[in-house]
C-alpha positions as CSV (number, residue, x, y, z in Angstrom):
1,M,-18.3,-31.7,29.6
2,T,-17.3,-28.1,29.5
3,V,-18.5,-25.8,26.7
4,I,-15.9,-23.1,26.0
5,V,-17.5,-19.8,24.3
6,K,-14.7,-17.7,22.9
7,I,-15.0,-13.9,23.1
8,R,-14.8,-11.9,19.8
9,P,-15.1,-8.3,19.1
10,L,-18.6,-6.6,18.9
11,T,-19.5,-5.6,15.7
12,A,-23.0,-4.4,14.3
13,E,-23.1,-7.3,11.8
14,A,-22.3,-10.2,14.3
15,F,-24.7,-8.6,17.2
16,A,-27.7,-7.8,14.6
17,P,-29.9,-10.9,15.6
18,F,-29.7,-10.1,19.3
19,G,-29.8,-6.1,19.4
20,D,-28.2,-3.0,18.3
21,V,-24.5,-1.6,18.9
22,L,-24.6,1.7,20.4
23,D,-21.6,3.6,19.1
24,T,-20.4,6.4,17.1
25,S,-19.0,4.6,14.0
26,G,-19.2,6.3,10.6
27,A,-20.0,10.1,10.0
28,P,-22.4,11.8,12.3
29,D,-26.0,12.0,10.8
30,R,-26.0,15.7,11.5
31,L,-23.9,18.6,13.2
32,I,-25.5,20.4,16.0
33,N,-24.5,22.8,18.5
34,A,-23.2,25.6,16.0
35,G,-21.4,22.6,14.3
36,L,-19.5,21.6,17.5
37,C,-21.2,18.3,18.1
38,G,-21.9,15.4,16.0
39,R,-25.4,13.6,16.3
40,Y,-25.5,9.9,15.8
41,H,-29.3,9.8,15.4
42,D,-31.7,7.2,16.8
43,R,-28.9,4.2,17.2
44,A,-31.5,1.8,18.9
45,T,-34.9,0.4,18.4
46,L,-36.6,0.7,21.9
47,D,-39.4,-1.7,21.9
48,F,-42.1,-2.4,24.6
49,T,-45.4,-3.9,24.9
50,D,-46.7,-1.3,27.4
51,G,-45.5,0.8,30.0
52,R,-42.7,3.4,29.2
53,A,-39.1,3.9,28.7
54,G,-37.2,4.8,31.9
55,I,-33.4,5.4,32.6
56,S,-31.8,3.5,35.5
57,L,-28.2,3.5,36.9
58,F,-26.5,0.3,37.4
59,L,-23.3,-0.3,39.3
60,A,-22.2,-3.7,38.8
61,E,-18.9,-5.5,40.2
62,P,-16.4,-6.2,37.8
63,R,-15.9,-9.7,36.5
64,R,-12.9,-11.9,35.8
65,L,-12.0,-14.1,32.9
66,P,-12.4,-16.9,32.4
67,L,-16.2,-16.6,33.4
68,R,-18.3,-19.4,34.4
69,L,-21.7,-18.7,32.7
70,D,-24.3,-20.2,35.1
71,M,-27.5,-18.2,33.9
72,V,-28.9,-16.1,31.1
73,E,-32.2,-14.1,31.2
74,R,-34.5,-12.2,28.9
75,H,-37.2,-9.4,29.1
76,P,-40.3,-10.5,26.9
77,E,-42.0,-7.1,27.6
78,G,-39.2,-4.7,26.4
79,S,-35.9,-4.1,25.0
80,Q,-33.1,-3.0,27.4
81,A,-30.0,-1.0,26.6
82,F,-26.9,-0.6,28.5
83,L,-24.4,2.6,28.0
84,P,-21.5,2.5,29.8
85,M,-20.5,5.7,31.7
86,T,-16.7,5.1,31.3
87,L,-14.7,4.1,28.2
88,A,-13.9,0.6,29.7
89,P,-14.7,-2.5,27.6
90,F,-17.4,-5.0,29.0
91,L,-18.5,-8.5,28.1
92,V,-21.5,-8.9,26.2
93,I,-23.1,-12.5,26.3
94,V,-26.0,-13.5,24.4
95,A,-27.8,-16.8,23.1
96,P,-30.3,-17.4,20.2
97,D,-33.8,-18.6,21.2
98,T,-34.3,-22.2,20.2
99,G,-37.9,-23.3,21.2
100,G,-38.4,-21.0,24.1
101,M,-34.8,-21.9,25.6
102,P,-31.4,-20.4,25.1
103,G,-29.3,-21.9,22.5
104,Q,-25.6,-21.8,22.2
105,P,-24.1,-18.7,23.9
106,Q,-22.0,-16.2,22.2
107,A,-19.6,-13.6,23.8
108,F,-18.4,-10.4,22.4
109,I,-16.1,-7.6,23.9
110,T,-17.1,-4.0,23.6
111,A,-14.7,-1.4,22.3
112,P,-14.2,1.6,24.3
113,G,-17.6,3.7,24.0
114,Q,-19.7,0.9,22.5
115,G,-23.1,0.3,24.3
116,V,-25.7,-2.2,23.5
117,N,-29.5,-2.5,23.2
118,Y,-30.9,-6.2,23.6
119,H,-34.0,-6.7,21.5
120,R,-37.2,-7.7,23.5
121,G,-37.0,-11.3,24.2
122,V,-33.4,-11.9,23.6
123,W,-31.4,-14.2,25.8
124,H,-28.5,-12.4,27.4
125,G,-25.9,-12.8,30.2
126,V,-25.9,-10.5,33.3
127,L,-23.9,-7.0,33.3
128,C,-20.5,-8.0,33.1
129,P,-17.9,-4.9,33.4
130,L,-14.1,-6.2,33.3
131,S,-13.0,-3.1,35.2
132,E,-14.1,-0.7,37.9
133,P,-16.4,1.4,38.3
134,G,-18.9,-1.0,36.4
135,L,-21.1,2.1,36.1
136,F,-23.9,2.1,33.3
137,A,-26.9,3.9,32.3
138,V,-29.6,1.5,31.4
139,I,-32.9,2.1,29.5
140,D,-35.7,-0.2,29.6
141,R,-39.2,-0.8,30.1
142,I,-40.9,0.6,33.3
143,G,-44.5,-0.9,33.8
144,A,-46.6,-3.4,35.4
145,G,-46.3,-7.1,35.3
146,A,-43.4,-9.7,35.0
147,N,-40.4,-8.8,32.7
148,L,-37.9,-11.2,33.6
149,E,-37.2,-14.8,32.7
150,E,-34.1,-16.6,33.9
151,H,-32.7,-19.9,32.6
152,Y,-29.9,-21.7,34.6
153,F,-27.6,-24.0,32.6
154,D,-27.1,-27.6,33.5
155,Q,-23.8,-27.9,31.7
156,D,-20.6,-26.0,32.6
157,I,-19.9,-23.2,30.3
158,R,-17.0,-21.1,30.5
159,I,-16.2,-17.8,28.8
160,E,-12.8,-17.1,27.8
161,D,-10.3,-15.0,25.6
């Protein structure tokens, strides 16, 4: 049996159990640079058990819809933020934790300019740009020890519009 997961728009309310939506919604918290720049301050909660925050660049191959979801992963030692370096939307897949295993996956499509910060320990799909170049800045934990758990699904799960 195939499980179909429908994609819905990414909103802060719908995504709250999994992390933070990073965008410029609402008025800026303050104006800086002689009033020429709005600062949207402290949009994500970075959470690490130890280590430090690092910024890496990821270049991911674009995916096509419908997408077969084979695997999700999580990072028990730290949160992980993805900031697209283009205005192209990307696919965000998450699943609630049910007793140490991923529950029913959910899929979101970002609006241009949105990023996400996955809370520590949240099950999520791999990076899924839908167009080239698939370039992202990623802020996550840099430190010793394993910070990756993967779960491969036994059933056929398809993500579609």
